[in-house]
C-alpha positions as CSV (number, residue, x, y, z in Angstrom):
1,M,49.7,68.6,-24.9
2,T,51.5,71.7,-23.5
3,F,54.4,72.1,-21.4
4,D,52.2,73.1,-18.4
5,D,50.3,69.9,-18.8
6,L,53.7,67.9,-18.5
7,L,54.4,69.8,-15.2
8,D,50.9,69.0,-13.8
9,D,51.1,66.1,-11.2
10,Q,47.7,64.7,-12.5
11,P,48.2,61.6,-14.8
12,V,46.9,61.9,-18.3
13,E,43.9,59.7,-19.1
14,T,44.7,57.5,-22.1
15,P,41.8,56.9,-24.6
16,I,41.4,53.2,-23.5
17,Q,41.3,54.4,-19.8
18,K,38.6,56.8,-20.8
19,Q,36.6,54.2,-22.5
20,I,36.9,51.8,-19.4
21,R,35.8,54.8,-17.0
22,T,32.9,55.6,-19.3
23,A,31.7,52.0,-19.4
24,R,32.0,51.6,-15.8
25,E,29.8,54.7,-15.2
26,E,27.3,53.4,-17.6
27,L,27.1,50.0,-15.9
28,A,26.9,51.6,-12.4
29,A,24.0,53.8,-13.7
30,W,22.3,50.8,-15.3
31,D,22.8,48.7,-12.1
32,A,21.5,51.5,-9.9
33,A,18.4,51.9,-12.1
34,H,17.7,48.2,-12.0
35,Q,18.9,47.8,-8.4
36,I,21.5,45.2,-9.3
37,P,24.6,45.2,-7.0
38,A,27.8,45.5,-9.1
39,S,30.5,42.7,-8.8
40,S,34.0,43.6,-8.1
41,V,36.3,44.4,-11.1
42,E,40.0,44.0,-10.8
43,P,42.6,45.1,-13.3
44,L,44.7,42.3,-14.9
45,T,47.7,44.5,-16.0
46,E,49.3,47.7,-14.4
47,D,48.0,50.0,-17.2
48,A,44.5,48.9,-16.6
49,D,44.0,47.9,-20.2
50,D,42.5,44.4,-19.4
51,W,39.7,43.9,-16.8
52,E,38.3,40.8,-15.3
53,Q,34.9,40.7,-13.6
54,T,34.7,38.5,-10.5
55,P,31.6,36.3,-10.8
56,A,29.2,36.5,-7.7
57,I,29.2,33.2,-5.8
58,P,25.7,31.6,-5.8
59,E,24.2,30.8,-2.5
60,P,23.9,27.1,-1.8
61,L,20.4,25.8,-2.3
62,P,18.6,24.4,0.8
63,A,18.8,20.8,1.6
64,L,15.9,18.6,0.4
65,V,13.1,18.0,2.8
66,A,10.0,15.9,2.8
67,G,7.4,17.4,0.5
68,D,9.9,18.6,-2.0
69,W,9.4,17.6,-5.6
70,V,12.1,16.1,-8.0
71,S,12.0,15.1,-11.6
72,F,13.9,12.2,-13.3
73,Y,15.4,12.0,-16.6
74,G,16.2,8.2,-16.5
75,S,15.4,5.1,-14.4
76,V,16.6,4.5,-10.9
77,V,15.6,2.4,-8.0
78,L,15.1,4.2,-4.8
79,A,15.0,2.3,-1.3
80,V,12.2,3.0,1.1
81,G,13.7,0.9,4.1
82,D,16.7,-1.2,5.0
83,D,14.9,-4.5,5.7
84,E,13.8,-7.3,3.4
85,P,10.0,-6.4,3.2
86,S,10.9,-2.8,2.2
87,S,12.9,-4.0,-0.7
88,F,9.6,-5.0,-2.4
89,R,8.3,-1.6,-1.9
90,A,11.1,0.2,-3.7
91,V,10.2,3.1,-5.8
92,Y,11.1,2.6,-9.7
93,T,11.4,5.9,-11.5
94,R,11.2,6.6,-15.3
95,Y,12.0,9.3,-17.8
96,G,9.6,12.2,-17.3
97,Q,8.4,11.2,-13.8
98,D,8.1,13.7,-10.9
99,L,8.2,12.5,-7.4
100,E,7.2,14.1,-4.0
101,L,9.9,13.2,-1.4
102,T,9.2,11.4,1.8
103,E,11.1,11.0,4.9
104,E,12.0,7.3,4.0
105,L,13.1,8.3,0.4
106,L,15.4,11.1,2.0
107,K,16.8,8.8,4.7
108,Y,17.5,5.6,2.7
109,N,18.9,7.3,-0.4
110,E,20.9,10.0,1.3
111,S,24.0,9.8,-0.9
112,F,21.9,9.9,-4.1
113,W,20.4,13.3,-3.0
114,T,23.9,14.9,-2.5
115,V,24.6,15.3,-6.1
116,I,21.1,16.7,-7.2
117,D,22.4,20.2,-7.7
118,D,25.6,19.1,-9.5
119,H,24.4,18.3,-13.0
120,D,28.1,18.0,-14.4
121,L,28.9,15.5,-11.7
122,Q,25.7,13.5,-12.5
123,R,26.6,13.3,-16.3
124,Q,30.0,12.1,-15.5
125,K,29.1,9.7,-12.6
126,W,26.4,8.0,-14.7
127,R,27.7,8.7,-18.1
128,R,24.7,10.5,-19.3
129,D,24.0,13.4,-21.7
130,T,21.6,14.8,-19.1
131,P,21.3,14.8,-15.4
132,L,19.6,11.9,-13.9
133,V,17.4,13.9,-11.3
134,T,16.8,17.7,-10.9
135,R,14.8,19.6,-8.3
136,G,11.1,20.6,-8.9
137,K,8.2,19.2,-10.9
138,W,8.5,18.1,-14.5
139,P,8.3,21.2,-16.7
140,A,4.8,21.5,-18.3
141,T,6.4,22.4,-21.8
142,E,8.5,19.3,-21.9
143,P,7.2,15.9,-23.1
144,R,7.5,13.0,-20.7
145,W,8.9,10.8,-23.4
146,E,12.6,10.4,-24.3
147,R,13.8,10.9,-27.8
148,G,14.2,7.6,-29.7
149,S,11.9,5.8,-27.2
150,H,9.0,3.5,-27.6
151,E,6.8,6.0,-26.0
152,E,7.8,8.7,-28.5
153,D,6.8,6.2,-31.3
154,V,3.4,5.8,-29.8
155,A,2.8,9.4,-29.2
156,R,3.9,10.2,-32.7
157,D,1.5,7.5,-34.2
158,T,-1.3,8.6,-32.1
159,A,-0.9,12.2,-33.3
160,R,-0.7,11.2,-36.9
161,A,-3.8,9.0,-36.6
162,A,-5.6,12.0,-35.2
163,A,-4.3,14.2,-38.0
164,F,-5.5,11.9,-40.7
165,Q,-9.1,12.1,-39.4
166,L,-9.2,15.8,-40.4
167,T,-11.3,16.3,-43.5
168,D,-9.7,19.6,-44.6
169,E,-6.8,18.7,-46.8
170,H,-4.9,22.0,-45.8
171,A,-5.5,21.5,-42.1
172,R,-4.3,17.7,-42.3
173,R,-1.1,18.8,-44.0
174,A,-0.5,21.6,-41.6
175,E,-1.0,19.2,-38.7
176,L,1.2,16.6,-40.1
177,R,4.0,19.0,-40.6
178,R,3.7,20.2,-37.0
179,I,3.9,16.5,-35.8
180,D,7.0,15.9,-38.0
181,D,8.6,19.1,-36.5
182,A,7.7,17.9,-33.0
183,Y,8.7,14.3,-33.3
184,G,10.9,14.0,-36.3
185,L,10.6,11.2,-38.7
186,R,10.1,7.7,-37.3
187,P,13.3,5.6,-37.5
188,T,13.1,2.7,-39.8
189,S,15.7,0.6,-37.8
190,R,17.4,0.7,-34.4
191,S,20.9,-0.2,-33.4
192,L,22.4,-1.2,-30.1
193,A,25.2,1.1,-31.0
194,Q,23.3,4.2,-30.0
195,Y,23.5,3.0,-26.3
196,S,26.0,5.2,-24.4
197,G,25.9,3.4,-21.2
198,G,25.0,4.5,-17.7
199,L,21.5,4.4,-16.1
200,R,18.6,4.8,-18.5
């Protein structure tokens, strides 16, 4: 650095400031190429060594309407009316079920649908490892049985019985390995200590 540089009014760019400027230029070029709006960036300290990216606020999802689909990861009873005869027509859900909503289901279970998009609140409210209900149909790649359930045992036993029908020994072994990878080994005993509470 020369004496003339010290007299110059322009501030000298430090190496870290140069890295930050270069990174911001590269990100802006990438965003422009992919048409992604850049979120605001604010310095945490005066020398601009630390930077914090302000996350974009997601837009709220539209309210549920009749005809929307929801999926259940547990059992719950949904009312279809507020009179005594309607109580006999209540909807009982199960794990892996998807359901098309009707006006009655929306009207008489309004407080239940308010938490559909807050999965953390559902886990806390019903003391579950997963949310109880989500938007959309049940994913085609997910099995409709719950781990450790009787349905899983039936599906495993059915698949193993079909594998033992294969005459080719190598194909039979490969199929049995695939079944063990998908289902795991069948438990030899069950314990009530595995129950964690909440709706199932």
